[in-house]
C-alpha positions as CSV (number, residue, x, y, z in Angstrom):
1,M,-26.0,17.1,40.1
2,S,-28.6,14.4,40.0
3,E,-31.0,14.6,43.0
4,E,-32.7,11.2,42.6
5,P,-31.4,7.6,42.2
6,T,-31.9,6.1,38.8
7,E,-35.0,4.2,40.2
8,E,-36.9,7.2,38.9
9,V,-36.4,5.9,35.3
10,F,-38.5,2.9,36.1
11,K,-41.6,4.6,37.6
12,N,-43.5,4.7,34.3
13,T,-43.9,1.0,33.6
14,K,-46.1,1.6,30.5
15,S,-43.4,3.6,28.8
16,M,-40.8,1.0,29.7
17,V,-42.9,-1.8,28.2
18,F,-43.4,0.2,25.0
19,T,-39.7,0.9,24.7
20,L,-38.6,-2.6,25.4
21,L,-41.1,-4.2,23.1
22,R,-40.3,-1.8,20.3
23,I,-36.6,-2.7,20.5
24,L,-37.1,-6.4,21.0
25,K,-39.3,-6.4,17.8
26,F,-36.2,-5.6,15.8
27,F,-34.7,-9.0,16.9
28,Y,-37.7,-11.3,17.3
29,S,-41.0,-11.9,15.7
30,F,-44.3,-11.2,17.6
31,K,-44.9,-15.0,17.5
32,Y,-41.5,-15.6,19.2
33,L,-42.2,-12.9,21.8
34,E,-45.7,-14.4,22.4
35,A,-44.1,-17.7,23.3
36,R,-41.5,-16.2,25.6
37,L,-43.8,-13.7,27.3
38,D,-47.1,-15.5,27.3
39,V,-48.9,-12.6,25.7
40,P,-50.8,-12.9,22.5
41,S,-48.9,-11.6,19.5
42,Q,-51.9,-9.4,18.4
43,V,-51.8,-7.7,21.9
44,L,-48.1,-7.2,21.6
45,W,-48.6,-5.6,18.2
46,R,-51.2,-3.2,19.6
47,Y,-48.8,-2.2,22.4
48,V,-45.9,-1.6,20.0
49,T,-48.1,0.4,17.6
50,L,-49.7,2.3,20.4
51,R,-53.2,1.2,19.4
52,V,-53.7,0.2,23.0
53,T,-51.6,0.9,26.2
54,P,-51.5,-1.8,28.9
55,E,-52.9,-1.2,32.3
56,K,-50.2,-0.6,35.0
57,Q,-50.6,-4.1,36.4
58,T,-50.3,-5.7,33.0
59,A,-47.3,-3.6,32.2
60,E,-45.6,-4.7,35.4
61,K,-46.3,-8.4,34.6
62,I,-44.8,-8.0,31.1
63,L,-41.7,-6.3,32.6
64,A,-41.4,-9.1,35.1
65,R,-41.6,-11.7,32.2
66,I,-39.0,-9.9,30.2
67,K,-36.6,-10.0,33.2
68,E,-37.4,-13.6,34.1
69,S,-36.9,-14.8,30.5
70,R,-33.7,-12.9,30.2
71,L,-34.6,-11.6,26.8
72,I,-32.4,-8.5,27.1
73,E,-29.3,-10.6,28.0
74,E,-30.1,-13.0,25.3
75,V,-30.2,-10.4,22.6
76,I,-27.0,-8.6,23.7
77,S,-25.1,-11.8,24.2
78,K,-26.1,-13.1,20.7
79,E,-25.2,-9.8,19.0
80,L,-21.8,-9.5,20.8
81,S,-20.8,-13.1,20.5
82,E,-20.6,-12.9,16.8
83,E,-17.2,-11.2,16.9
84,K,-18.5,-8.1,15.2
85,E,-16.3,-5.1,14.6
86,F,-16.9,-2.4,17.3
87,W,-18.2,0.1,14.8
88,L,-21.0,-2.4,13.8
89,I,-22.0,-2.7,17.4
90,T,-22.1,1.0,18.0
91,S,-24.1,1.6,14.8
92,N,-27.0,-0.5,16.3
93,P,-29.0,1.9,18.5
94,G,-31.3,-1.0,19.6
95,I,-28.4,-2.9,21.2
96,L,-27.1,0.3,22.9
97,E,-30.6,1.1,24.2
98,L,-31.1,-2.4,25.7
99,A,-27.7,-2.2,27.3
100,A,-28.6,1.3,28.8
101,M,-31.9,0.0,30.1
102,R,-30.3,-3.0,31.7
103,L,-27.7,-0.8,33.3
104,A,-30.3,1.6,34.5
105,Y,-32.2,-1.3,36.2
106,D,-29.0,-2.6,37.8
107,L,-28.2,0.9,39.2
108,R,-31.8,1.9,40.1
109,K,-31.0,2.2,43.8
110,S,-27.8,4.2,43.1
111,K,-27.1,7.9,43.0
112,I,-25.1,8.9,39.9
113,D,-24.0,12.5,39.3
114,V,-21.8,12.1,36.2
115,I,-21.3,9.6,33.5
116,L,-17.7,9.5,32.3
117,S,-16.8,7.6,29.1
118,T,-13.4,6.0,28.5
119,P,-11.5,8.0,25.8
120,D,-11.8,5.5,23.0
121,I,-14.2,6.6,20.2
122,H,-16.2,3.4,20.3
123,S,-17.4,4.0,23.8
124,L,-18.9,7.5,23.1
125,P,-22.3,6.4,21.6
126,L,-22.8,4.0,24.5
127,A,-22.1,6.7,27.1
128,S,-24.5,9.1,25.3
129,I,-27.4,6.7,25.4
130,V,-26.7,5.7,29.0
131,S,-26.7,9.4,29.9
132,S,-30.0,9.8,28.2
133,Y,-31.6,6.9,30.0
134,L,-30.2,7.7,33.4
135,K,-31.0,11.4,32.9
136,T,-27.5,12.2,34.2
137,K,-24.7,14.6,33.2
138,L,-22.4,13.3,30.5
139,C,-18.6,13.9,30.4
140,I,-16.7,12.8,27.3
141,P,-12.9,13.1,27.3
142,S,-11.2,14.9,24.4
143,H,-7.8,14.2,22.9
144,T,-7.0,17.9,22.4
145,P,-6.7,20.0,25.5
146,C,-6.7,23.6,24.6
147,S,-7.6,25.6,27.8
148,R,-6.2,26.3,31.2
149,T,-9.5,25.1,32.7
150,V,-9.0,21.6,31.3
151,L,-7.8,18.6,33.3
152,S,-5.7,16.2,31.3
153,E,-4.0,12.9,31.8
154,P,-1.6,11.2,29.4
155,Y,-1.8,7.4,29.0
156,Q,-0.3,4.6,26.9
157,I,-2.6,2.9,24.4
158,A,0.0,0.4,23.3
159,P,3.8,0.1,23.8
160,G,5.3,3.3,22.4
161,V,1.8,4.8,21.6
162,L,0.8,7.7,23.8
163,D,-2.5,9.7,23.9
164,V,-4.1,12.1,26.3
165,A,-7.6,12.3,27.9
166,A,-8.8,15.8,28.7
167,I,-12.0,17.2,30.2
168,P,-13.2,20.6,31.3
169,R,-12.5,21.1,35.0
170,D,-16.2,21.7,35.8
171,C,-17.3,18.6,33.8
172,I,-16.9,16.6,37.0
173,P,-18.0,18.7,40.0
174,R,-15.9,18.1,43.1
175,K,-16.9,15.0,45.1
176,S,-19.3,13.7,42.4
177,K,-20.5,10.1,42.2
178,V,-19.3,8.9,38.8
179,L,-20.3,6.0,36.5
180,V,-17.5,5.0,34.1
181,T,-18.7,3.4,30.9
182,T,-16.9,1.6,28.2
183,L,-17.8,-0.5,25.2
184,S,-15.0,-3.0,25.9
185,G,-13.3,-3.5,29.2
186,A,-10.7,-5.8,27.9
187,N,-8.0,-3.1,27.7
188,S,-7.3,-1.7,31.1
189,S,-5.2,1.2,29.6
190,Y,-8.4,3.1,29.0
191,F,-9.4,3.0,32.7
192,N,-6.1,4.6,33.9
193,P,-6.7,8.1,32.7
194,V,-10.4,8.3,33.6
195,F,-9.9,7.0,37.1
196,T,-7.1,9.6,37.6
197,L,-9.3,12.4,36.3
198,V,-12.1,11.5,38.7
199,L,-9.6,11.3,41.6
200,K,-8.3,14.7,40.7
201,R,-11.7,16.1,41.3
202,Y,-12.0,14.1,44.6
203,G,-14.9,12.2,43.0
204,Q,-16.1,8.7,43.9
205,I,-16.3,6.0,41.2
206,T,-19.6,4.4,42.0
207,A,-19.7,1.8,39.2
208,V,-17.8,0.7,36.1
209,F,-19.9,-0.5,33.2
210,S,-18.7,-2.5,30.2
211,M,-20.9,-4.0,27.5
212,L,-18.3,-6.7,26.8
213,G,-15.1,-7.3,28.6
214,N,-13.4,-9.2,31.4
215,T,-14.5,-8.6,35.0
216,G,-11.1,-9.8,36.3
217,V,-9.3,-7.2,34.1
218,I,-11.6,-4.4,35.4
219,R,-11.3,-5.5,39.0
220,E,-7.5,-5.5,38.7
221,A,-7.5,-2.0,37.3
222,V,-9.8,-0.9,40.2
223,K,-7.5,-2.7,42.7
224,N,-4.4,-1.0,41.3
225,F,-5.9,2.4,41.9
226,G,-7.0,1.5,45.4
227,L,-10.5,2.8,44.8
228,E,-12.5,2.9,48.0
229,P,-15.2,2.0,48.4
230,E,-14.8,-0.5,45.6
231,P,-17.1,0.4,42.7
232,K,-19.8,-2.0,41.4
233,I,-18.5,-3.7,38.2
234,I,-21.1,-4.6,35.6
235,V,-20.1,-6.6,32.5
236,L,-22.9,-7.7,30.2
237,V,-20.9,-10.2,28.0
238,E,-17.7,-11.7,29.4
239,K,-14.7,-11.9,27.0
240,N,-11.5,-13.7,27.8
């Protein structure tokens, strides 16, 4: 299990600045970033191309400006507000990385042992990148249980349409602290099987993360399961 809270991810501010600027450059020009971050575009270019690395104090100031200007939220909201097909969203690693970094910041004081994806195929790339950034064990449900050591839970995707979510028994160690991730939290049916699998292992769902979705829908799913203590719910872009 993870021994440190995700705050460890943010200790190297220089690396974080390089990663954030590299991704943001895909969506904005250096001139635009100069205006938003109050850093000369030539300096930003040198940071992105690793000609120069910022001093720690400078890196911390840039990180603070990125947070204050809400650039990450702006990019994600813009990309997800265009009613794109899910496969187009998951094919953009920059968006997924920004979401993972934003999540890691939100959970920097939390201890997460396992990241569990909802069983829909669109959520798997997001869960993988989140696991990479949080440096935490990843557990991905399968639709084809084929071993006695597998835990499985049937669920209904739509009226008359059944599926199954299955994981190896040791994928979630007993009493683990689990982060449930999903691309879209608009359909509560995907939460039912993963919540049940965690409870079967006597685990605690610490947080539920959705890139886009409805906080009310997720909160209702949490309430229906009587999860205690109530997990933190993080939705980047709200959808009705």
